[in-house]
C-alpha positions, 0 to 999 in steps of 0.5 A: 476538369483535371485539376478537380480530379487531381485534388479529389483524389488527393482529398480521397489518399488523405482518408484513406491513410486517416482511416488506416491510421485510426484503425490501427490497434491504440498502443497502450500508454502505460502498463496499467492501460495496457491490462485494460485491454479486452481480448478473446481468450481461447481457455486454458487448462494446465499448472500456474506456472504454465499459465503464467509462461502463456500469459507473459509470451502470448499477450507481451506482460512483463510478468515476475514471481516473486520467491514465495509465489510458488511456495504453497504447491496447489495441485489442483489444474487451472481451468479457464475457460473460453471467454471473449472480450475479457481484460487482461487483469482479469485473466492474470487475477485469475491464475493468481489467486489459484495460486492463493496470490495477488499481483502488484502493478509497477510501472515497469513489470508486473510481480506475482506474490503471496496474498499477505506481501500483496496486503502488506505493500497496499497498506490494508495492513501493517505491522502488528495490525489489528486487523491480523488474525489474533492480532499477529504479524502475516509475515516474518519481519524480513519479509515485512519490509521487502513489501513496504507500501511504494511511498515508504520503500520507494526510491527516487533519483531525481533534481528538480530546478525551478520546477512546478511543485505539481509537476515534480509530485508527478515525475515522482509517481511516474518514477516509482509508481508510488500513489501520491495525489494532490488535493484541491486544497493545495491550491495556487502552493502547488504551482510554485516552483521548488528547487532540490536533489534527491539521491536515494530517498524514500519517496514518502521522504521526498514529497513530506519535504518538497511540501515543507518548501511550499508550506503544504502538508502530507496525509499519509493513509495506507500507500496514500500520500495526500498533498493538501493544506498544512491546516488539513494536514495538522487535523488529520494528524491531531485526530489520529493520535487522538483516536490512538490514545483512546485505543491506548487508554481502552485497552488500559482499562480492560487489561487492568479490568480483567486483572481487577477482577480476577483479584476481586479487589474490594468486590470490583474490578480494576478498571480505571487508571487510578485503580491501577495506582492504588493496587500499586501501593497495596502491592508495595505494602505488602512486600514491605509486610513480607520483607518485616516479616522475613526479617522477624523469621532471621531473628528468631532462628 
């Protein structure tokens, strides 16, 4: 009986330890996972700066404010009501939006930035983007360079020796936080080993180099690099080139059409490249006539 009792007590002890371990809150494996945690929030009233400090200290968040985040002063005090089971990223979004800003998540910290900066870094807007108001840039050139997408701005210093391409790409994403996604179309080539050393190399350059080594292609869309088959990447590049060409021609026709209508050439608007060539010929002919008239006037004098 004593032996059975000892075994029973041992099993109970193991179960107690296991239960206690499972009852402990799970430690987040990444900063993004930590921001998805739910908390009971007691509420807040005060300034945005105080709210940022409170969130950083209370929830051990590595928050960094960009130099322009507080440039625009918001006089209205920030009020966040008492909330149950709210996600940390939701609280952070409330604070950032009150300041007309946003937050960007990196591997080791969260940056509070202006709304425009976030639009450029996430790839939603680019230089001279058509989606920007009046077709102009929302940030000066030096600021746009600071907020390039991580696929272009991220720098890697890594060495790969006979490492499967998929593992190398995963290591690049872990090191920089850039979005590098492996498509199913990459097939078995994603398992082929690569050997390379990158020193101070932009993410998109390193990814394209590794893909070239394994006869794969890359599709760049916003702030995402999609590694796929070479055929699919080439087809996408051809489609994008055709779209740009069609857009340029449409813009040319629109601008030339307006010019022709204003000049009233032949009673019709100029709406084709051929009409533009004819307009140039007429301009050159008129120019020659003016030059001949000027010569005659000089002779008469």
